[in-house]
N, C-alpha and C positions, 0 to 999 in steps of 0.2 A: 771496130767495136769499142764504144766508150765504156769506162769503168762502171757507169750506172747500169749498163746492160749485162754485166758479168754476174754470174751466179755467186752468191755468198757461200753456198754449200752444194756439193755434188755428191750424191750417193752412187757408187759404182758397184758393179759385180752383184747386182740383185738377181738371185737365182730365179725367183718368181716375184715380179713387181705387180701386186694386185692393185689396180687403179680404180676399179668399179666405175670406170668412165661409161657414160651412157646418158639416158634421158634425165633431165633435171626435174625429176618428180619421183615419188616413191615407186619402188619396183614391185611388180605383182606377177603372179603365175610363173611361167618359165623364166622371166627376167630375173627372178631371185637367184637363179643358178649362174647368171652371166657376170663373172667377176672381172672380165676384161684384163686377163693376165698377160703381162709382157715378160718374156723369158730373157735371161741374161741382159738385163736392162739397166738403165741409169735414171736418176731423178735429179733435176736441177731446181734449186730453191733460191729465191731472192726476196728480200723485204718481207719475210715470213710467209710467202706465197709460193705455190708451185709455178715454176717457169716452163717446165717441159718434162716429158718422159719419153723414153725410147732407147734405142741402141746407143752405144757410145758414139758412133758416127753421127747420129742425129742430135746428140746432146753436147758434143765436145765444143761447139761454137759458143756455148755459154761459159766456158772456162776462162777465167781471167787470172792475173798475177796474184790476186788476193783470195781466190776461191779456196775454200777448205774442202778436202776430199775425205769421204768416209767409205771404207771398203765393207760392203755387206757380206762378203765372204761366201757368196752363193746361197745366202739364206733368203727367207721370205720377208719382203717389205710390203707393208700394207697400211691403210689408214688407221689411225688410232681408234679404238673402240669408243662408242658413244653410248653411255649407260643412261637409258631414258626413264629410269624409275629407281630412286634411292631415297632412304631416310637416314642418312648417316650422321646427322647432327643431333646428338643425344648424350645424356650422362648415364653412367652406371652400366650394369650388365644384367642379363637375364639367364646366365648360365645355370643357375639353380633351377629355374623353371624348365630349361632344356632337359635337365636330368629327370625332373618330375614327369615330363612327358614320356621320356624313355621308359619310365617305370609304370606307365599306364594312364596317367592323367591326361585329359584332353586340353587343347588350347582354350576351348570355350569354357571349360569348368574352372581353369586357372583364372581366366579373365573375370568370370562371374564372382570369384572370391576376392577380387581386388587386385589381382596380378595383371599380367599382360600389358597392354598399352598404358593403363593407368599407373602401374608401378614405375614405368619409365618416365611418365609425366611427373611423378613426385620427385624423382631423382634429378630430372632436368630442371624443374623449377628451382630446386635448391642450389643448383650450380650457378656460378657467376658467368658472365659473358666471356671472360678470359679463360675460365676453365673449360667452357664448351668449345671455344675456339681451339684450345690446345688439343683436346681429344679428337675433334673433327679434323684438325690438320694432320694428325697421325693417320686417321682413316683415309684421308685424301691421298696420302703417300701410298697406302695399300692399293688404291685404284690405279695410280700412275704406274706402279711397278708390275701390275698385271696387264698393262697395255691400254688402259683407258685414258683418254685425253680430254674428254668432255663428259659431264654428268648432269642430269637433272637432280636437284636437291630439294626435298620437301621439309616444311616445318611439320607440326602436328604432335610434338611431344611437350607443348606448353599449355595449350587449351585454356589460356587466359590472354587478355590483350597484351599485358606486359611480357609474358613469357614467349608468346608467339612472335612478337616483334623482336625479342632478344634472339631467337633462333634465326629469323630471317636476316637480321643484321650480321650474325656470324657468317651466314652463307654469303652475304655480299662482301664481307671482309675477306673470306677465303678466296672468292673469285678475284678480288683486287690484287691479292698477294700472289696468287697462282701457285704452281704452274697449271693446276687443274682448272679448266674452264667450267663454270657452273651456271645452270639455268634454274632460277628459283621458282618454287611452287608453294603456295599457301594451302596448308592442310589443317586448318583450324577445326574442320568437321571430321576429325579422325576418330573421336570417341566422345562420350559425355564425361566430363571430369567429375571427381568425387563430390564436389560441392553442388553439382547440378543433377545428381542421380534422380532426385525426386521432383525436379522442376525443369524438365528437359525443354519445354517451350521457351523458358527464359534464356536458356543457353542458345537456342536458335536465334532469338532476338538479339542477343549479344553478338553473335556472329554477323548478323545482317546489319545491325545498326551501329556497331562500334568497330569490330575487328576488320571487316571488309573495307569500310571507308578509310581506316587508318593505314592498312596495307597499300591501298591504291594511292592514297595521298602521299605516302613516303616512297612510292614506286619500289616496293620491296619484293614484288613477285610479278612474274609474267603469266603464270597459270594459277588456277584454283583447282583443288581436288577435294574429294569426299569419299568416306568409306560407306558405301551404300549396301546395307544388309538389313533384313527385317528387324534384327535385334539391336541395331545401332541406328543409322539414319535410313529409315525406310523411304520408299520411292517418292511419296508425296512431299515429305520434308526435304529430301534431297533435291527435288525439283525447285522448291522454294529457295533454298540456299544457293544453288547453282545459277538460278535465274538472277538472283541478286549479284552474284559474282560477275556475271556477264555484263550487268548494267554498269559495273565499275571498270569495264574494259579488260577483264581477265579472261583468257582462254581457258577451256575446260579439259580436265583429265579426271576420270572417275574410276575408283576401285569398285568393280562390280562382279557379281556372280562368282565370288571366291568360295563361299561356304554354302550357298544355296542358289538355285536358279529362280530368282525372284523378279525377272524382267529388267535387270540392271542394264543389259546390253541394249534393249529397246529404249530404255530411258536415256542412255548416253547418245543414242542415235537421234532421238527426238529433241534433245537439247543442242544438237550440233557440236558435240564434244570433239576435240582433236583426237583423243585416244580413249579407249576403254581398256582398263588394265585388270589383270588376273584372268577372268573368264574361264575358270576351271569347270564351272557347272553350265556354261552357256550351250544351248542347243541350236538346232537348225534355224528356228525363227529369229533368235538373237543374232546369229551370224548373218542372216539375210538382211536384218535391219541395219547392221553395221555397214554392210556392203552398199546398201541403198543411200546411206548418209555419208559415205566415204570416211568413216571413222577407222583409225588405225588400231588394231589390237596390239596391246603390249603384254606379252606372255612372260610369266615369272616362275619358271620351273624350279628355281632354288627354294621357293617357299613351299612348294609341294614336297620336295625332297626333305627339307629340314623339319617339316611338321609330321613326317612319316606317313604322308598320304600316298595313295596310288592313283588319284584322279587328276591326270594332267589335262590341260586344255586340248581340244581337238584341232591341233595346228594344221594337219593335212586338210581337213575340211575347210578351214579358213583360207588356206592357200588356194584350194580348188575353187572356192567361191570368189576369188579375185581380190582378197584383202591384202593390204600392204603390211605384212607381218613385221613386228618388232619384238626383240627379246631383250630382257634387262635383268639385273641382279636382284632388285628389291632389297638391297643392302639395308638391314635394320636389325635391332637387337633381339627381336622376339622370334621371327619366323623365317628369316633368311640372312644370317650373319656372314655373308660372303661378299667380298669385293670383286670376285673373279668372273669376268666374262668368259674366259676359256672354260671354266667349270659349267657355266650356263650353256655354252655351245655343246659340251659333252652331253649334258642332260637332254638338250633339245634333240640331239642325234639319236641317243640310245632310248629315250623314253617317249619322244614325240615323233620320231621317225622322219626328221628333217635331214637333208643332206648337209654336209659341212658348208658348202657354198651358200645354201639358203640361210643357214645360221649366221654366216659372216655378213651377208647383205642385211640381215635383220638387226645386226649390232653395229652397223656403220651407216650406210646411206639412208636406209629406212628409218633408223633411229634419229638421224639428223633431221629428216623431214618432220618427224613427229614433234620435234622441239622447235620447228620453225627456222632451222639453220641449214637446211639442205642446199641452199644456193651457195654456201661458202664452206661447208664441211661435209665429211662423210665419204668423200672420194678424192683421189689424187688427180685432179684435172687442173689445167692452166688457170691461174688466178684464184684458185681456192686455197684455203689455209693449209700450210704445210705441217699438219699434225699427222705424224706417222710413226710406225714402230718397226724395228728390225727384230724379227723373231728367230730364236735359235731352232730353226727347223728348215728343211729343204723342200717341204711340200705343205701347202696350206692345210691339207686334210689332217696333218698332225695336231692341229689346234683342237680337234674333236677326238682324235684317235688316242693321243697320249694325254691322260688326265692326271690331275694332282701335281702338275709341274708348272712353274711360272716360266713361260717361254720368252717373254719380252726381254730382249738383250740390251737394246737401246731404245729410248723413247724421246721423241722430238715434239715440241709444241711450238707452233709458229716458227718452225725452222731452227729452233734452239734445242740442243740436247739437254734434257732435264733429268734423265735417269740413265745410268749405265750399271748393269748388274756386276756385282763383285765376282772376281774370278777365284777359283780354288787354286791354291799354290800347287805347282807340280813338284813331285818328289823325284 
């Protein structure tokens, strides 16, 4: 065996090695529970890719004189989480609004008074690119230490050509410096900014004629998104903007049916969107439309929880309909200020009645496919990226069962260790 054939890294003594090996497509129905677990296994990594998985007897031929060994100590080893819906590049805080909601005000009433998204827009516009980068870098570390190795990242807190480009450039820079891998999404249609409240048609034209061409020209985004609700971008306007986005080569993700069942799921299906996100209010006809168009639902239980709502998406009906479910954090300053996929898994299990295995699939391989990276990420299979996490638990179900704890013990991106949790000194 030549040195080039030897593994650079071998993880041994994996109590449960969750590979999610299987079909190279999004998983549906009973497939969501098939984690392809290997017991008492090892994982070999070379050139940032998976070389092999299996028992030590099956893996030991990858060992070479320069191979580094990591002992997983009988713990769970699995792919890094892929967070398919975040808004974590922003300035300021909305903690004051959070307390106001706790005391009885609604999200909608606060937004109508100039708070909500528009308050974050004002703070984000005032921040320099360097200041935005520093705050977002801190939040990217939150994601890493909770076990996320790839995340979709949206703009949407600029709502002007200059500020939207500023956010997208921060996302690109964060991706370049790593270790978190980022997939950029343009969300200029997040809200109408203050200066366009009385001339909304003009803002739509700004989006179509200036923002989208600039984003496409500078190749700053892979997807376009929109907040589709009757009081923000209603369906006719949303169709116009998203059709323009498609003409620039951007794939589509849509915020739909979060606050009202206004036909958003059907709109996403008719536009050929990759995902329809939120879906708290979506009914049977919307679910059927998503299934017919092979649109992946991205469910965001963290926003339901943080807003104090009790109306969670009907995840079981979506699974029964054959949809390739995705779960994500919706990390943002207003309605879901959490970076934690384990928290989302717990909510999915307790509030939407998913199994832990279904939730894991929805935050790994299915999330990868929703971002167009399922051929290289989301499972631990030969030649895929070696993005994986050693969790401090002996059973994968602990990820939903034990909540409020960061279980990620070691995090690896492209085969390199990027995070090790600090130990408490023993007395």
